[in-house]
C-alpha positions in Angstrom: -72.2 93.8 100.8 -68.4 93.0 101.1 -69.1 91.6 104.6 -72.0 89.4 103.2 -69.8 87.9 100.5 -67.0 87.3 103.0 -69.4 85.4 105.3 -70.7 83.3 102.4 -67.2 82.5 101.3 -66.2 81.6 104.8 -69.2 79.2 105.1 -68.4 77.6 101.8 -64.8 77.0 102.8 -65.9 75.6 106.2 -68.4 73.2 104.5 -65.7 72.0 102.1 -63.2 71.4 104.9 -65.9 69.6 107.0 -66.8 67.4 104.0 -63.1 66.6 103.4 -62.5 65.8 107.1 -65.6 63.6 107.1 -64.5 61.8 104.0 -61.0 61.2 105.4 -62.5 60.0 108.7 -64.9 57.7 106.8 -62.1 56.1 104.7 -59.8 55.7 107.7 -62.6 53.9 109.6 -63.2 51.6 106.7 -59.5 50.8 106.5 -59.0 50.2 110.2 -62.1 48.1 110.3 -60.8 45.9 107.5 -57.4 45.7 109.0 -58.8 44.7 112.3 -60.5 41.7 110.7 -57.1 40.3 109.8 -55.8 39.9 113.3 -54.0 36.6 113.9 -56.1 33.9 115.5 -54.8 31.8 118.4 -55.9 28.1 117.9 -56.9 26.5 121.2 -56.9 22.9 122.0 -59.9 20.8 120.9 -60.5 23.1 118.0 -62.5 22.2 114.9 -61.5 23.6 111.4 -64.8 24.9 109.9 -65.7 25.5 106.3 -68.7 27.7 106.3 -70.8 30.2 104.2 -68.4 33.0 105.0 -65.6 31.4 103.2 -65.0 32.4 99.5 -62.4 30.3 97.8 -60.6 32.4 95.1 -57.8 31.6 92.8 -56.1 35.0 92.6 -55.7 38.2 94.6 -57.2 40.0 91.6 -60.5 38.4 92.4 -60.7 40.4 95.7 -63.9 42.5 95.6 -63.5 44.6 98.8 -64.3 48.2 98.1 -66.9 50.9 98.7 -69.6 48.7 97.0 -69.2 45.7 99.3 -67.5 46.9 102.5 -70.3 45.4 104.5 -69.7 42.0 103.1 -68.7 39.7 106.1 -67.3 36.9 103.9 -63.6 36.1 103.9 -61.7 35.5 100.7 -59.2 32.6 101.0 -56.7 31.7 98.3 -57.1 28.1 97.1 -53.4 27.3 97.7 -53.7 28.7 101.2 -56.8 26.7 101.9 -55.1 23.4 100.7 -52.0 24.2 102.8 -54.3 24.9 105.8 -56.0 21.5 105.5 -52.7 19.8 105.1 -51.3 21.5 108.2 -54.4 20.7 110.2 -53.8 17.0 109.5 -50.8 17.0 111.9 -51.9 19.9 114.2 -52.7 18.4 117.6 -55.0 21.4 118.4 -57.2 20.6 115.4 -59.4 17.5 116.2 -61.6 17.5 113.1 -63.2 19.4 110.2 -66.8 20.6 110.1 -68.3 21.5 106.7 -71.2 23.9 107.3 -71.9 25.5 104.0 -75.2 25.4 102.2 -73.7 27.2 99.2 -69.9 26.9 98.6 -68.4 29.9 97.0 -65.8 28.1 94.9 -65.3 26.8 91.3 -65.5 23.1 90.2 -61.8 22.4 90.2 -61.4 24.3 93.5 -64.0 22.1 95.2 -62.2 19.0 93.7 -58.9 20.1 95.2 -60.4 20.9 98.6 -62.3 17.6 98.6 -59.1 15.7 97.8 -57.3 17.6 100.6 -60.0 16.5 103.1 -59.8 12.9 101.9 -56.1 13.1 102.7 -56.9 14.7 106.1 -59.1 11.8 107.0 -56.1 9.5 106.9 -55.0 11.1 110.2 -58.0 9.4 111.9 -59.6 12.8 112.8 -63.3 13.2 112.1 -64.9 15.0 109.2 -68.6 15.9 109.6 -70.9 18.0 107.5 -74.2 19.8 108.1 -76.7 21.4 105.8 -80.1 23.2 105.6 -81.0 24.1 102.0 -77.9 22.6 100.3 -76.8 23.4 96.8 -75.4 20.7 94.6 -71.8 22.1 94.8 -72.0 22.2 98.6 -73.2 18.6 98.7 -70.4 17.6 96.4 -68.0 19.0 98.9 -69.9 17.8 102.0 -70.4 14.3 100.8 -66.7 13.6 101.5 -67.5 13.7 105.2 -67.6 10.6 107.5 -71.2 11.6 108.4 -73.6 14.0 106.7 -76.3 15.6 108.8 -79.4 17.4 107.4 -81.9 19.7 109.0 -85.3 18.0 109.4 -86.9 20.5 107.2 -83.9 20.9 104.9 -83.2 19.7 101.3 -80.3 18.7 99.0 -80.6 20.1 95.5 -79.0 17.1 93.8 -80.1 17.2 90.1 -77.3 16.7 87.7 -75.9 19.2 85.2 -77.6 21.2 82.5 -76.8 24.3 80.5 -79.2 26.9 79.0 -78.0 29.2 76.2 -79.8 32.5 75.6 -80.1 33.7 72.0 -80.5 37.3 70.7 -80.9 36.9 67.0 -84.6 37.6 66.9 -84.2 40.5 69.4 -81.5 42.0 67.2 -83.6 41.6 64.0 -86.7 43.0 65.7 -85.0 46.2 66.9 -82.8 46.7 63.8 -79.4 45.8 65.4 -77.1 44.3 62.8 -74.3 42.0 63.9 -71.4 41.0 61.7 -69.8 37.8 62.9 -66.5 36.4 61.7 -65.1 33.2 63.2 -62.8 30.3 62.7 -64.0 27.0 64.1 -67.5 25.4 63.9 -67.3 24.7 67.6 -66.6 28.4 68.4 -70.1 28.9 69.8 -69.4 32.2 71.7 -71.0 34.0 68.7 -74.0 31.6 68.3 -76.4 33.8 70.3 -76.1 36.4 67.6 -76.4 34.0 64.7 -79.3 31.6 65.5 -82.1 30.8 67.8 -81.1 27.4 69.0 -78.0 25.4 69.9 -76.1 24.2 66.8 -75.5 20.4 66.3 -71.8 21.0 66.8 -72.3 22.9 70.1 -74.8 20.3 71.3 -72.2 17.6 70.7 -69.4 19.4 72.6 -71.8 20.5 75.4 -73.1 17.0 75.8 -69.6 15.5 76.0 -68.4 18.1 78.4 -71.3 17.9 80.8 -71.2 14.1 80.8 -67.5 14.1 81.5 -67.8 16.4 84.4 -71.0 14.8 85.9 -69.4 11.3 85.6 -66.4 12.5 87.6 -68.4 14.3 90.3 -71.3 11.9 90.6 -69.0 8.9 90.9 -67.1 10.6 93.8 -70.4 11.4 95.6 -71.7 7.9 95.2 -68.5 6.3 96.4 -68.2 8.6 99.4 -71.8 7.9 100.4 -71.5 4.2 99.7 -74.4 4.2 97.2 -74.6 2.0 94.1 -74.1 4.1 91.0 -77.3 2.9 89.4 -79.3 3.8 92.6 -77.5 7.1 92.8 -78.6 8.0 89.3 -82.2 7.1 90.2 -82.0 9.3 93.3 -80.7 12.2 91.2 -83.2 11.7 88.4 -86.1 11.6 90.9 -84.8 14.7 92.9 -85.2 12.7 96.1 -82.7 15.0 97.9 -85.4 17.7 97.9 -87.4 15.7 100.4 -85.5 15.3 103.7 -87.1 11.9 104.6 -86.2 10.5 101.1 -82.7 11.9 101.3 -82.3 10.0 104.6 -83.9 6.8 103.2 -81.6 6.8 100.1 -78.4 7.5 102.2 -77.8 11.1 101.0 -77.8 12.0 104.7 -77.1 10.0 107.9 -79.4 11.7 110.3 -81.9 14.6 110.4 -81.1 16.9 113.3 -81.1 20.6 114.2 -77.9 22.6 114.1 -77.8 22.9 117.9 -77.9 19.1 118.1 -75.2 18.9 115.6 -72.9 21.2 117.6 -73.7 19.3 120.8 -72.8 16.0 119.0 -69.4 17.4 118.1 -68.9 18.6 121.7 -69.6 15.0 122.9 -67.2 13.7 120.3 -64.5 16.0 121.9 -65.6 15.0 125.4 -66.3 18.6 126.3 -68.3 19.5 129.4 -71.7 21.1 129.2 -70.4 24.6 129.9 -67.3 24.3 127.8 -67.3 26.3 124.5 -66.9 24.5 121.2 -63.9 26.1 119.5 -64.5 26.5 115.8 -61.8 28.1 113.7 -62.5 29.2 110.1 -60.2 28.5 107.2 -59.2 32.2 107.1 -58.7 32.4 110.8 -56.5 29.2 110.8 -54.4 30.5 108.0 -53.8 33.8 109.9 -52.6 31.8 112.9 -49.4 30.8 111.2 -49.2 33.4 108.4 -46.2 35.2 109.9 -43.9 32.2 109.9 -40.5 32.9 108.4 -40.4 32.6 104.6 -36.8 33.7 103.8 -34.6 32.0 101.2 -35.3 30.7 97.7 -38.8 30.7 96.4 -41.2 29.3 93.9 -43.4 32.1 92.5 -47.1 31.3 91.7 -48.4 33.9 89.3 -52.2 33.9 89.2 -54.1 34.9 86.1 -57.8 34.8 86.7 -60.6 36.3 84.6 -60.9 37.7 81.1 -57.9 38.8 79.1 -57.8 42.4 78.0 -55.4 45.1 77.0 -54.6 47.8 79.6 -53.2 48.1 83.1 -56.2 47.5 85.4 -55.6 45.3 88.5 -58.6 43.1 88.3 -58.8 40.2 85.8 -55.9 39.8 83.3 -54.7 43.0 81.7 -51.7 42.7 79.4 -49.7 45.7 80.6 -49.9 44.6 84.2 -49.0 41.0 83.4 -46.1 42.0 81.2 -44.6 43.9 84.2 -45.3 41.0 86.6 -43.6 38.5 84.3 -40.5 40.8 83.8 -40.2 41.3 87.5 -40.3 37.6 88.2 -37.7 37.1 85.4 -35.3 39.6 87.1 -35.9 38.4 90.7 -32.9 36.2 91.5 -34.6 34.7 94.6 -37.4 33.3 92.3 -36.0 30.0 91.1 -39.1 28.8 89.2 -42.5 30.1 88.2 -45.9 28.4 88.3 -48.4 30.2 86.1 -51.9 29.4 87.5 -54.5 30.1 84.7 -58.2 30.4 85.4 -59.4 32.2 82.3 -62.0 31.8 79.5 -59.8 34.0 77.2 -60.4 37.4 75.7 -58.3 39.7 73.5 -56.1 38.0 71.0 -53.6 40.8 71.0 -53.3 40.9 74.8 -52.9 37.1 75.0 -50.1 37.4 72.5 -48.3 40.0 74.5 -48.5 37.9 77.6 -47.3 34.7 75.8 -44.3 36.5 74.4 -43.1 37.6 77.9 -43.6 34.2 79.3 -41.5 32.8 76.5 -38.7 35.1 77.5 -39.1 34.1 81.2 -38.9 30.4 80.3 -35.4 31.0 78.8 -34.1 32.0 82.3 -36.0 29.7 84.7 -38.5 26.8 84.8 -42.1 27.7 83.9 -44.9 25.3 84.9 -48.6 25.9 84.1 -51.5 24.9 86.3 -55.1 25.1 85.0 -58.0 26.0 87.3 -61.7 26.0 86.3 -61.0 27.4 82.8 -58.0 27.5 80.5 -59.8 28.0 77.2 -59.1 30.0 74.0 -56.9 32.9 75.1 -56.6 31.2 78.5 -55.1 28.2 76.7 -53.0 30.3 74.3 -51.0 31.9 77.2 -50.1 28.5 78.5 -48.0 27.7 75.4 -44.7 28.7 76.9 -44.9 26.1 79.6 -42.3 23.4 80.3 -45.2 21.3 81.5 -49.0 21.8 81.8 -51.1 20.4 84.7 -54.8 20.4 84.3 -57.6 19.5 86.7 -59.9 16.6 85.5 -62.8 19.0 85.3 -61.0 22.0 83.8 -62.7 23.5 80.7 -59.8 23.3 78.3 -58.9 24.1 74.7 -61.4 26.1 72.6 -58.7 26.7 70.1 -60.5 29.2 67.9 -60.9 32.9 67.0 -63.8 35.2 66.3 -64.8 38.8 65.9 -68.2 40.4 66.6 -69.1 43.7 65.1 -72.5 45.3 65.9 -74.1 48.1 63.9 -77.4 50.0 64.1 -78.4 51.0 60.6 -82.0 49.6 60.6 -83.0 50.9 64.0 -81.4 54.3 63.1 -83.2 54.5 59.8 -86.6 53.6 61.4 -86.1 56.5 63.8 -85.2 59.0 61.1 -81.4 58.9 61.6 -79.2 58.6 58.5 -75.6 59.3 57.8 -73.4 60.4 54.9 -69.6 60.0 54.6 -66.8 62.1 53.2 -63.4 60.3 53.2 -59.8 60.7 51.9 -59.2 57.1 51.1 -61.0 54.0 49.8 -61.4 52.4 53.3 -61.2 55.4 55.6 -64.6 54.4 56.9 -64.5 50.6 56.5 -66.7 50.4 59.7 -69.4 52.6 60.9 -71.8 52.0 63.8 -74.6 53.2 61.6 -73.7 51.5 58.3 -71.8 48.4 59.5 -68.7 46.9 57.8 -67.9 47.3 54.1 -67.4 44.2 52.0 -63.7 44.9 51.9 -63.7 45.4 55.6 -65.3 42.0 56.1 -62.7 40.4 53.9 -59.9 42.1 55.8 -61.2 41.1 59.2 -61.7 37.6 58.0 -58.0 37.5 56.9 -57.1 38.8 60.4 -59.2 36.1 62.1 -57.7 33.4 59.9 -54.2 34.7 60.5 -54.7 34.8 64.3 -56.0 31.2 64.2 -53.0 30.0 62.3 -50.7 31.8 64.8 -52.7 30.2 67.7 -52.3 26.7 66.2 -48.6 27.3 65.4 -47.8 28.0 69.1 -49.8 24.9 70.1 -48.0 22.7 67.7 -44.7 23.9 69.1 -45.6 23.3 72.7 -47.6 20.1 72.2 -45.2 18.7 69.6 -48.0 17.8 67.2 -48.7 18.8 63.5 -50.9 21.6 62.4 -53.4 19.0 61.0 -53.5 17.2 64.4 -54.2 20.3 66.4 -56.6 21.7 63.8 -58.7 18.4 64.1 -59.2 18.9 67.8 -59.3 22.7 67.6 -62.0 24.5 65.7 -63.1 26.2 69.0 -64.0 22.9 70.7 -63.9 22.9 74.5 -62.7 19.7 76.3 -62.7 18.5 79.9 -59.3 18.1 81.5 -59.6 14.3 81.3 -60.2 14.5 77.5 -57.5 17.1 77.1 -55.0 14.7 78.6 -56.1 11.9 76.3 -55.7 14.1 73.1 -52.4 15.6 74.2 -53.5 19.2 75.0 -52.0 18.9 78.5 -49.3 16.8 80.1 -50.7 15.7 83.4 -53.8 15.7 85.5 -52.9 17.3 88.7 -53.4 20.1 91.2 -51.7 23.4 91.8 -49.7 21.6 94.5 -48.5 19.1 91.9 -47.4 21.9 89.6 -45.4 23.6 92.5 -43.7 20.3 93.4 -42.6 19.7 89.8 -41.4 23.3 89.4 -39.2 22.8 92.6 -37.9 19.5 91.2 -37.1 21.1 87.8 -35.3 24.0 89.6 -33.4 21.5 91.8 -34.8 22.9 95.0 -35.1 20.8 98.2 -36.0 23.7 100.5 -38.2 26.6 99.3 -41.3 28.6 100.1 -44.2 29.6 97.8 -44.8 33.3 97.1 -48.0 34.5 95.4 -48.2 37.2 92.7 -49.6 39.7 92.0 -49.4 41.0 95.5 -52.7 41.5 97.3 -53.9 45.1 97.3 -54.1 46.9 100.7 -57.6 47.7 102.0 -56.9 51.4 101.3 -56.0 50.7 97.7 -59.0 48.4 97.2 -61.4 51.0 98.5 -60.0 53.8 96.3 -60.0 51.7 93.1 -63.8 52.0 93.2 -63.8 55.8 93.0 -63.3 55.9 89.2 -66.5 57.2 87.6 -66.5 54.6 84.9 -65.9 51.8 87.4 -68.7 53.0 89.6 -71.3 53.0 86.7 -70.1 49.6 85.5 -70.4 48.1 89.0 -74.0 49.5 89.4 -75.0 48.0 86.0 -73.3 44.7 86.7 -75.0 44.4 90.1 -78.4 45.1 88.5 -78.3 42.8 85.5 -75.8 40.2 86.6 -72.2 39.4 85.5 -73.1 37.1 82.6 -75.6 39.6 81.1 -73.1 42.5 81.7 -70.5 40.7 79.6 -72.9 40.3 76.7 -73.8 44.0 77.0 -70.1 44.9 76.9 -69.7 42.8 73.7 -72.3 44.9 72.0 -71.5 48.4 73.4 -67.8 48.5 74.3 -66.0 50.0 71.3 -62.7 48.6 72.5 -64.0 45.0 72.7 -65.7 45.4 69.2 -62.4 46.4 67.6 -60.5 43.3 68.8 -60.2 39.8 67.4 -61.2 37.6 70.3 -60.0 34.3 71.7 -62.8 33.6 74.1 -64.8 30.7 75.5 -68.5 30.8 74.9 -69.8 29.9 78.4 -69.1 28.9 82.0 -70.3 25.8 83.7 -71.1 25.6 87.4 -72.3 22.8 89.7 -75.1 24.8 91.1 
């Protein structure tokens, strides 16, 4: 019997060791595989810089999604600033003869596409060619591709050029049907993030702001497309209204495309442009590959730090998105780094926790006392995302940035009706009058509602106070354009919510000027995680379950689910924008 147990134990130990070795081997293979993809590229003569489907343009290293759940993803993440610098460098690089845009669906935000488009416009001044090719082309991809000298479309392809629309999903009847109570407290009639829980249609105030916002953005993007394609604006509107881009022959007739050809013919046409012989290979280099070709250049000396803040604002110390503990540390480190002479704070956030936003703003105010602080807005700088900009010496916004949303709300769900219908009831014993001011089964007491309302109103006043200080306007002036309303960057400039319309590059140049720097390099923060760190951050049980659910129901629906089920989010006063807009 002793021998039997000894053999069983030995087998168990052997299995455990084998499993451990296999796991280590698996992880090492993943890491080496990912590292191998980052090898520097040698750019040959007669090369063409290519923007394709494998290029994801991101604002911040925290948007990196490499891990156990997407290790097979072949796409390459490219930071916006790096992409713009690459196009700028390619303009004077004798090895790069032109740019080819070959993306049916661009993985980038509105303002990111604007910046890349502008960079390509500048590239064209070199006299080098810019061509674009598409099959089933999304509207955002066509917006980028329309900047090309020539646009080529597959003979059986299509261009989904349709204009902008937004669809809001409402949950009031669903909540009523299933006995879910939702207590909503907000300041600002335009603070429509809570409307899905309050009503079954879009409020007049929200229709007003959505209509203004969508028309501002579409006017900007459609005008650029029409000008690039040399189409009269009235005719362009007719083409969009009629969805003529969906039919390749009509797309050609109405000048959305210059020629209907196959991809092989397109490549052959570029080869002819470069005077390449039949057997010579067409050298295409991706944005990521081109950046890697010069990434090791010397970057010693004084620097401008670009601190990226992308995603929702929350308490805690997670790496992804904007978590206050992490960002407080980042800001303090930059404040104490003597080599950092100025900081550009790049914000791409719809907001989130009021408390976390306040923590970040305070640290930025301390940093500003020691060195210049310039803010650059990306796709979103709304609510908490706008709040954390209020320490800036100067604020740059993109024309299409969703800006403002100066308002506050709280959403508190409870389940009394559904619980009672299913025979679940509760009783309470407490030591003080408001020990149980909130219960998931019984909701919020009248006193609790009054208290939270005071908290929301107090947070709103604090929000407006900081805006009045930074924007040098009165409380009444800010309150009249606040109330939770979202503005485009163009309108935000007109009403004084931002200082200038400009890019991240413009913000960096101003920061260098303010710091008195003639020679400097740009360094990005937070630092990118290593492949090993990115893989292991997925091993947390809670993160694994969250990712599975998010993949199944989609990011937007997951965020709504979090609002209802996450106790931490329920307990916080929120500064958050109600929606996102994409040029699909």
